[in-house]
C-alpha positions in Angstrom: -3.3 -5.7 -36.7 -0.1 -4.7 -35.0 2.6 -7.0 -36.5 5.4 -5.3 -34.6 3.7 -6.0 -31.3 3.2 -9.7 -32.2 6.8 -10.1 -33.3 7.9 -8.4 -30.1 5.8 -10.7 -28.0 7.2 -13.7 -29.8 10.8 -12.5 -29.2 10.1 -12.2 -25.5 8.4 -15.6 -25.4 11.5 -17.1 -27.1 13.8 -15.3 -24.7 11.9 -16.3 -21.6 11.7 -19.9 -22.8 15.5 -20.0 -23.4 16.2 -18.7 -19.9 13.7 -21.1 -18.3 15.1 -24.1 -20.1 18.7 -23.2 -19.1 17.7 -22.6 -15.5 15.8 -25.9 -15.4 18.8 -27.8 -16.7 21.0 -26.1 -14.1 18.4 -26.8 -11.4 18.8 -30.5 -11.9 22.6 -30.4 -11.5 22.7 -28.2 -8.3 21.8 -29.4 -4.8 19.1 -27.3 -3.0 21.4 -26.0 -0.3 24.1 -24.9 -2.8 24.6 -21.1 -3.2 25.4 -19.8 -6.7 27.8 -17.0 -7.4 25.8 -14.0 -8.6 28.6 -11.5 -9.0 32.3 -12.0 -9.8 35.3 -9.8 -9.0 37.7 -8.8 -11.6 40.0 -11.7 -10.7 37.2 -14.2 -11.2 36.4 -15.0 -7.6 32.7 -15.0 -6.6 31.7 -11.9 -4.5 28.0 -12.4 -3.9 26.1 -15.7 -3.6 22.4 -16.5 -3.4 20.5 -19.7 -2.8 19.7 -21.9 -5.8 16.0 -21.1 -5.9 16.5 -17.3 -5.9 19.6 -17.3 -8.1 18.1 -19.3 -10.9 14.8 -17.5 -11.0 16.0 -13.9 -10.5 16.9 -12.9 -14.1 14.0 -14.7 -15.8 11.5 -13.2 -13.3 13.0 -9.7 -13.8 12.9 -10.2 -17.5 9.2 -11.3 -17.3 8.3 -8.2 -15.3 10.1 -5.9 -17.7 8.4 -7.7 -20.7 5.0 -7.0 -19.1 5.9 -3.4 -18.6 6.9 -3.1 -22.3 3.9 -5.0 -23.4 1.6 -2.5 -21.6 3.5 0.3 -23.2 3.2 -1.4 -26.6 -0.6 -1.7 -26.2 -0.8 2.0 -25.5 1.2 3.0 -28.6 -0.8 3.3 -31.9 0.4 0.9 -34.6 2.2 2.3 -37.6 3.8 5.2 -35.8 7.5 5.9 -35.3 7.0 5.3 -31.6 5.8 1.8 -32.3 8.9 1.1 -34.4 11.2 2.4 -31.7 9.4 0.4 -29.0 9.7 -2.7 -31.1 13.5 -2.1 -31.3 13.7 -1.7 -27.6 11.7 -4.8 -27.0 13.7 -6.9 -29.4 17.0 -5.7 -28.1 16.1 -6.2 -24.4 14.7 -9.7 -25.1 18.0 -10.8 -26.6 20.1 -9.1 -24.0 18.2 -10.7 -21.1 18.7 -14.1 -22.6 22.4 -13.4 -23.3 23.1 -12.1 -19.9 21.4 -15.0 -18.2 23.2 -17.6 -20.3 26.5 -15.9 -19.8 26.0 -15.6 -16.0 24.8 -19.2 -15.8 27.8 -20.5 -17.7 30.2 -18.7 -15.4 28.3 -19.8 -12.3 28.3 -23.4 -13.3 32.0 -23.3 -14.2 32.7 -22.0 -10.7 30.5 -24.6 -9.1 32.2 -27.3 -11.1 35.6 -26.0 -9.9 34.3 -26.3 -6.3 32.9 -29.8 -7.0 29.4 -28.7 -6.1 27.7 -30.0 -9.3 26.0 -33.3 -9.8 26.8 -35.2 -13.0 
């Protein structure tokens, strides 16, 4: 049994559930026609905005697709080899990074929307 593969899957499941939970909480506070800032300039002003539906689902969906790609690669790698250990490290690191990037972006976007008065209480 490939324990590194199972732990890698569990880390991705945890990461995706954190992103989905945070997005769901933000979804409730944002009106459907509101656009969320996706990219910020160095001075903190929003540069690129997307609709709520696309913005909140973009990073979790991209993370899910990358996790499937890595899962396929993991299944093709024989267990107990150095490649399996390296792939586990890549999977674990990317799972954490995706959750961190999503939460950090969401925090900044909600702060910007709060400044603009576009959030529900």
